[in-house]
N, CA, C and O atoms as a DFTB+ gen file, in Angstrom:
204 C
 N C O
     1  1       0.832      -1.190       0.000
     2  2       0.000       0.000       0.000
     3  2       0.881       1.260       0.000
     4  3       0.639       2.195      -0.763
     5  1       1.888       1.270       0.853
     6  2       2.766       2.427       0.948
     7  2       3.567       2.625      -0.332
     8  3       3.809       3.759      -0.745
     9  1       3.977       1.535      -0.958
    10  2       4.760       1.654      -2.188
    11  2       3.922       2.233      -3.327
    12  3       4.443       2.970      -4.164
    13  1       2.649       1.912      -3.364
    14  2       1.773       2.465      -4.399
    15  2       1.622       3.974      -4.226
    16  3       1.678       4.726      -5.199
    17  1       1.436       4.404      -3.008
    18  2       1.310       5.836      -2.732
    19  2       2.614       6.545      -3.065
    20  3       2.598       7.630      -3.647
    21  1       3.748       5.940      -2.701
    22  2       5.045       6.525      -3.003
    23  2       5.270       6.633      -4.506
    24  3       5.799       7.638      -4.982
    25  1       4.881       5.627      -5.243
    26  2       5.021       5.642      -6.691
    27  2       4.159       6.731      -7.325
    28  3       4.605       7.408      -8.251
    29  1       2.954       6.904      -6.847
    30  2       2.064       7.938      -7.377
    31  2       2.626       9.331      -7.080
    32  3       2.573      10.213      -7.936
    33  1       3.155       9.530      -5.888
    34  2       3.733      10.829      -5.523
    35  2       4.934      11.150      -6.406
    36  3       5.086      12.283      -6.863
    37  1       5.784      10.161      -6.645
    38  2       6.964      10.402      -7.482
    39  2       6.561      10.697      -8.925
    40  3       7.176      11.548      -9.568
    41  1       5.551      10.020      -9.441
    42  2       5.073      10.301     -10.798
    43  2       4.522      11.727     -10.882
    44  3       4.769      12.426     -11.865
    45  1       3.789      12.155      -9.878
    46  2       3.280      13.525      -9.871
    47  2       4.411      14.543      -9.788
    48  3       4.340      15.594     -10.426
    49  1       5.457      14.248      -9.010
    50  2       6.615      15.131      -8.956
    51  2       7.338      15.181     -10.290
    52  3       7.843      16.230     -10.691
    53  1       7.388      14.051     -10.975
    54  2       8.031      13.997     -12.285
    55  2       7.294      14.870     -13.290
    56  3       7.921      15.577     -14.079
    57  1       5.976      14.824     -13.265
    58  2       5.185      15.673     -14.160
    59  2       5.337      17.141     -13.773
    60  3       5.425      18.005     -14.645
    61  1       5.370      17.427     -12.475
    62  2       5.502      18.806     -12.005
    63  2       6.864      19.410     -12.266
    64  3       6.989      20.633     -12.330
    65  1       7.888      18.591     -12.420
    66  2       9.243      19.102     -12.642
    67  2       9.518      19.419     -14.102
    68  3      10.580      19.956     -14.417
    69  1       8.607      19.108     -14.991
    70  2       8.804      19.386     -16.408
    71  2       8.922      20.888     -16.621
    72  3       8.044      21.634     -16.190
    73  1       9.990      21.354     -17.279
    74  2      10.195      22.810     -17.431
    75  2       9.180      23.422     -18.390
    76  3       9.327      23.323     -19.608
    77  1       8.159      24.052     -17.837
    78  2       7.088      24.601     -18.663
    79  2       7.028      26.127     -18.623
    80  3       6.413      26.737     -19.498
    81  1       7.650      26.752     -17.629
    82  2       7.582      28.192     -17.507
    83  2       8.832      28.823     -18.094
    84  3       9.878      28.176     -18.136
    85  1       8.756      30.057     -18.546
    86  2       9.908      30.693     -19.212
    87  2      11.180      30.720     -18.354
    88  3      12.271      30.490     -18.876
    89  1      11.060      30.995     -17.058
    90  2      12.261      31.077     -16.231
    91  2      12.882      29.706     -15.979
    92  3      14.077      29.619     -15.695
    93  1      12.101      28.639     -16.076
    94  2      12.645      27.312     -15.797
    95  2      13.127      26.598     -17.059
    96  3      13.666      25.494     -16.971
    97  1      12.944      27.198     -18.212
    98  2      13.415      26.564     -19.447
    99  2      14.941      26.508     -19.505
   100  3      15.498      25.638     -20.175
   101  1      15.616      27.411     -18.822
   102  2      17.080      27.398     -18.828
   103  2      17.649      26.297     -17.939
   104  3      18.845      26.013     -18.006
   105  1      16.824      25.677     -17.116
   106  2      17.292      24.601     -16.251
   107  2      17.607      23.343     -17.051
   108  3      18.351      22.478     -16.591
   109  1      17.049      23.247     -18.229
   110  2      17.233      22.032     -19.015
   111  2      16.365      20.905     -18.472
   112  3      15.269      21.133     -17.960
   113  1      16.874      19.696     -18.593
   114  2      16.094      18.541     -18.142
   115  2      16.613      17.980     -16.830
   116  3      16.318      16.833     -16.495
   117  1      17.375      18.757     -16.082
   118  2      17.933      18.271     -14.817
   119  2      16.858      17.874     -13.802
   120  3      16.961      16.787     -13.235
   121  1      15.828      18.697     -13.540
   122  2      14.820      18.275     -12.565
   123  2      14.065      17.022     -13.017
   124  3      13.831      16.113     -12.220
   125  1      13.691      16.978     -14.280
   126  2      12.955      15.832     -14.798
   127  2      13.841      14.597     -14.835
   128  3      13.388      13.494     -14.528
   129  1      15.092      14.777     -15.208
   130  2      16.015      13.644     -15.269
   131  2      16.283      13.046     -13.907
   132  3      16.334      11.825     -13.758
   133  1      16.457      13.899     -12.909
   134  2      16.701      13.420     -11.557
   135  2      15.508      12.641     -11.027
   136  3      15.670      11.558     -10.465
   137  1      14.320      13.184     -11.201
   138  2      13.133      12.480     -10.746
   139  2      12.874      11.220     -11.565
   140  3      12.318      10.247     -11.055
   141  1      13.275      11.239     -12.830
   142  2      13.147      10.031     -13.649
   143  2      14.018       8.903     -13.133
   144  3      13.599       7.746     -13.121
   145  1      15.230       9.235     -12.707
   146  2      16.122       8.221     -12.128
   147  2      15.538       7.685     -10.822
   148  3      15.583       6.480     -10.575
   149  1      14.997       8.559      -9.994
   150  2      14.360       8.120      -8.747
   151  2      13.183       7.204      -9.057
   152  3      12.988       6.193      -8.381
   153  1      12.403       7.547     -10.065
   154  2      11.266       6.729     -10.449
   155  2      11.712       5.352     -10.935
   156  3      11.095       4.347     -10.584
   157  1      12.760       5.295     -11.726
   158  2      13.267       4.012     -12.219
   159  2      13.763       3.152     -11.060
   160  3      13.498       1.951     -11.025
   161  1      14.481       3.756     -10.112
   162  2      14.967       3.007      -8.949
   163  2      13.799       2.463      -8.132
   164  3      13.835       1.318      -7.682
   165  1      12.760       3.283      -7.939
   166  2      11.594       2.820      -7.186
   167  2      10.862       1.691      -7.902
   168  3      10.388       0.754      -7.261
   169  1      10.770       1.776      -9.216
   170  2      10.104       0.706      -9.966
   171  2      10.894      -0.589      -9.869
   172  3      10.312      -1.660      -9.695
   173  1      12.231      -0.497      -9.980
   174  2      13.056      -1.699      -9.847
   175  2      12.919      -2.301      -8.447
   176  3      12.784      -3.517      -8.311
   177  1      12.952      -1.467      -7.411
   178  2      12.779      -1.971      -6.051
   179  2      11.406      -2.577      -5.844
   180  3      11.262      -3.570      -5.130
   181  1      10.396      -1.986      -6.466
   182  2       9.041      -2.525      -6.369
   183  2       8.935      -3.879      -7.030
   184  3       8.300      -4.789      -6.498
   185  1       9.562      -4.017      -8.200
   186  2       9.529      -5.288      -8.908
   187  2      10.339      -6.374      -8.190
   188  3      10.002      -7.554      -8.282
   189  1      11.387      -5.991      -7.486
   190  2      12.189      -6.941      -6.731
   191  2      11.517      -7.343      -5.420
   192  3      11.909      -8.332      -4.800
   193  1      10.523      -6.594      -5.002
   194  2       9.817      -6.911      -3.776
   195  2      10.461      -6.339      -2.527
   196  3      10.113      -6.737      -1.416
   197  1      11.394      -5.415      -2.691
   198  2      12.082      -4.813      -1.568
   199  2      11.200      -3.804      -0.846
   200  3      11.269      -3.679       0.376
   201  1      10.391      -3.101      -1.580
   202  2       9.510      -2.078      -0.971
   203  2       8.194      -2.737      -0.626
   204  3       7.293      -2.081      -0.104
């Protein structure tokens, strides 16, 4: 149950980190890339049964 909630929160953070505003376009894909790596790690841990 907790892992599902954690996965949903991380997906929402990933969508929210997408550079959509003019001042954040200079950031590049660093926020999205970082959260993408966190999401991949969580999915792997979920599939392994660790979480």
